[in-house]
N, C-alpha and C positions, 0 to 999 in steps of 0.2 A: 475809468477806474481800472487799474491793473489787478491781477490776481496772483497770489503767491502762497507759499506754505511756511509755517513755523513749526519745526520739529524740536520739541523740548529735549529728548524725545520721550513721550509718555509710553511707558513699557511696563508690562506685568513682571514683578520681581521673580527671579528664579529661572528665567529663560536664558539659555546660553548667549553670551555676548556676540558670538559669531552669527547666530540667527537674528539677533536684534539689528546688527549691522546690515545683514542681507535685506531685511525688510525695509529699512530706511533708504538704502540705496535703490531698491526696487521702486519705492514710492517716488523718489526724486526722478528716476528715469521715466516713470509714467507721467509725472508732472511735466517734464520736458516735452514728451510726445503730445500731451493735451494742450500745450500752449501756455502753461503757467509761466509767469515772467521771472519769478525768483523763489528761492527757498533759503531759510535761515536754520542753522543747526545748533542746538544748545550744547552747553558744557557743564557737566557735574561729575564729581568724583565719588562722593559718599552716599549718593541716593540711588538705590537699586530701581526706583520708579522712573528715574531719568538718568540712565546709566552710561552715557557716552562721554568719556573724559576728553576726547580730542575731536572737535568738529573739523579741524584741518584734515585729518585722515579720511573722514567721510567725504569731504569735498575733493580731496586728491583722487579718491576712488571714483567719484561721480563725474569728474571732469572727462574721463575717457568714455563714459557711458551716456553722455548728454552732448547737445550741440549748441543750444541757445540759452538755456535757463541760467540766470545769475545765481551764484552760490555764495552764501554769507555765513560768517561765524556769528552765532547768536546766543551768547557772546563769548569772546575771549576774555576770561577773567584776569584782569591785569596784575593782580598781586601774586599770581601763581607762576609767572615766568619772568626771567630777566628781560627787560624791554629790548635790549640789543638782539638777543637771540630771537625774540618774538618778531621783531622787525625784519630780520633776515629770513625767517621761515615764511612769513606772510608775503614778502617780496618774491620769493621763489614760487610760492603757491600761485600768486597772481600771474607770474610768467607762465606757469603751467596752464592756467585757466585762460591765458591770453586776454586778461582784463575783465573776465566775468566775475571776479571775486568782489564781494562786499565785506567791509571790515566792521563787524559789530564788536564794540568794546564795552566793558563795564566793570564794576567793582564786585560783582557776584552777590548772590542772595541766599546761599546755603550755609548756615552757621557751622555745621560740622566740617565743611570744606575749609572754612576759615580757621577753625580750631586745629585742623590737621597741619596748617601752615603756621600756627601760632600767631594768627592775625586777629586783632580785637575789633569786632564789629561795633561794640558799644561805644568806643571812642572815635569811630569814624576812620580808623587806621586804614581800612581797605580803600576808602575813597581818597585819602591822602596819597597812598601808594599808586592808585590808578592815575591820579593827575600827574604825578612825576613820571610814571611809565609812559603815558601818552605823549608827554612832551619829548621824551627821548626817542620814541618810535618815530614821530614826525620829523625829528631832527635827523634820524638815520636815513629818511627818504628824501632829503634834500641833496642837491649836488655836492659831492665831496664827503657825504656821510656825516656822522655825529661829531659835534664838538665836545670839549671837556664839560662834564657835568658833575657837580657834587651836591647831591640832595640829601634829604633826611633818610631815605630808604635805598636809593639807587645811586650808583656812581659810574661814570664813564671817563676813561682816559684816552685822549686822541693819540694814536700811535705815530711813530716816526715813519711815515710812508716813504716808499722808494719807487723806482721804476717798476719793479716786479710785485710790489705789495701795496695795495691801496683799497679803499672802499669802492666796491663796484656793484653793489646790490641795490636794485631799485624796482618798484612795481612796474608792471607792463605799461600802464598809462596813469595819468594823474588820479589821485585817490580821494580828494576832498569830498566830492559828491557821492562817494561810495562808503563813507564812514557813518555808522549808526550807533545810537544810544537808546536803550529801552528803559521804560519805567511804567509804574502803575499807581504810585502814590499821588495824591492830589497836588503836592508841592515837590515833585520829583526832581532831585538834583541832576539826575542823568538827562531828563528832558530839558532842563535849563541849559545844560552844556550843549545839547543838540541845537537849541534855539540860538544861543549866543554865537556858536561857531559855524552855523549853517549846515550842520550834519543832519542825517536822516533821523527823525524821531519815530520810535516804535512804541505805540500805546498798547499795553497788555489788556487782558480780557475782563476788565471790570465792567459794571453795568454801563449801558450806553450813555446815561446821564453823567456818570463819573469819567467816562472817556472824554465827554465834552469839556470837562473842567481842565483837561490837559492843554487845550489849545491856547488859552490865555497865558498859561505858564510858559509855553514854548515861544509865543509871539512877544510877550513882555520881555523875555530874556533877549530875544533878537533886537527889540526896540532899544534896550538898555545900551547897546553898542552901535546904534544907528542903522540897524538892519531891519528888514521885514521878512518874517518867516514865510515859507512857501508851502501851502497846503498840499500841493502835488507830491511833496516829499513824505508827507505824513502817512505812516503805516498803522493800520488797526489790526490787531491780532484777535481772532474770534473762533470759538468752537462752532463748526458748521458741519451739518450732515444732511445731504439731500437724497431723497429716494423718489420712486415713482408715485408713492402716496405718502401722506403725512403719517398715517398709521405705521407704515413700514419704517419710516425714518425714526419715529419716536421709539419703536421697539428696538431698533438697532442701537440707539443711544442708551436708553434706560435699562435695557437688558444686555448691554454689551460693555466693552471695556471703557468707553468714555465715562460712563456713570461709575464704574468700579474705581477708576483712577481718581475721579473727583471725591467720591464719598469715602474712600479708604485712605486717601493720601492728601490731596490738596485742600480739602475741607478742613482737615486737622490743622494744616499750616495756617490758614486764615483765621481759624478760631484761636490758635495760640498767639497770633499777632494781634488779635482783636480788631480785625479789619473786615468783618463780615459785612458791615454797612457799605463797603465799596462795591459789593456784588449784588446789593439789594436795590430794586427799583424804588425810587422815592415815594411813589404812591402806595406801596405795599406796607403792611404792618411791620413794625420793627422787630416783632417776635418771629418773623418768618424764618424757618430753618433753611439755610442756604445749601440745600443738597441738589443733586443733579436734576431731580424732578422739578424743583422750584425754578432752576435756571432755564429749563426747557419751557415750562408753563409760562414763565414771565417774559419769554422771548429775549432773555439775555444771551442764551445760546440760540443760534439760528438752525432750527431743525424742522424739516417738513418737505412737502413736494416743491417742485421748482417755483411755482408762483408764490407760495408762502415765503420761501427764502428770499425771493426777489423783493417782496414787500418789506421784510425785516432788514435787509441790507439798505434799501432806499430810506427807510425810517431812520436808521443810524446815521446815514449820510446827512440827512436833513437836520436831525437833532444836534449833530456835532458841528454843523456848518460846512461840511465837506472834507474829503481826504482823497489821497491819490492811489493808495494800494490797500487791498484787503488781503490779509494773510489767514488762511485756514489753519487752525491748530491741528497738528497731526496726532493720531492715536494708533496704538498697535492693534490693528485688526487683521493680523497675519494668519490667525487660525482659519483653516479651510472653510468653515461655515460662515465666517465673517468677511473674508478677504474680498469676495466678489462684490459684496455690498459696498465696502469702502471704496474700491476702485470705480464702481458705478457712481458713487457720490461725487468723486473727483471729476468724472466725465460730465455729469449733469451740471455741476457747478461751473465748469469751464465753458461748456458748449451750449447750455440752455439758460442758466441763471444769469451769468455775467453779460451776455449780449442783450438780454432784456433790461438788466439794470442800466447799462450804458445807453440804451435807447431812451429810457425814461429820463436819465440825467441830462441827455443831450437835447431834449425838447426845448 
């Protein structure tokens, strides 16, 4: 099992954007030094709790400060950019990264972002636009560039090329195995796309039992077109905090920013969407409040000393049938009194927890 990061990025509102960027770049650089294999950076416009509008810019900055770690958009929201422009930008960025780029795509999940663009979530307009956009992007990356396309939302006209003017932009190396789609709903359309096309499926942080439901969705989609999905591609995104003692880890989460982010922001989202059940363990009472304490106590979040977290990861692996990459959800622990603990958590996760996990899984 490989280890990575997923940076939404969870951030306390009101912090200067410049400071937020510095923290996330520092975390990416530290992850590279610690041997993390990849990091995905989110995209939001109207959420001050998740405030980075351009994962590409964070990746471009991080390319020069890292050497091995794969860098992914998590995700590029496809209704927000003309697909030809996005294809050109990503091709250039992959050249800059010399093939370390991963291409996370999606239709977005922030209603106010969609309203800003006058896109209607209720009719599935964002998904329609995303399907058209992805088709154009992939067309741009084939030899000769994009052909003419007349869609419902996007159009492309093939220029009259000449000796001095032609389509010349392409990624550093083939992209198919580096394209990802993320989802968390039990019947996620994004995860179906991943299965059908052979892309990377990323499962968000619902309870382990509800993550397990994702695999039949992915594999059935693959089977529908004569393919078999590969569990080694499957990424699981999970809140993880490791400390030298479980008491220390629980205190850092429940009295730190992770709990504040969940209780003041994300909990409100799942309650509005009426999807609390996705984060509840099936054996627990349906009246359980899905706050940060519940998520830690129920071991939906992996919080504890190294041996505790090893057990939690192995349990999720076995419950879900196996997966290839574990992504630690990132939180803003940049305050001086919290920073050392967060970086220590990353170190313990990479150098103590994951070797033990893989030793158990390889028996």
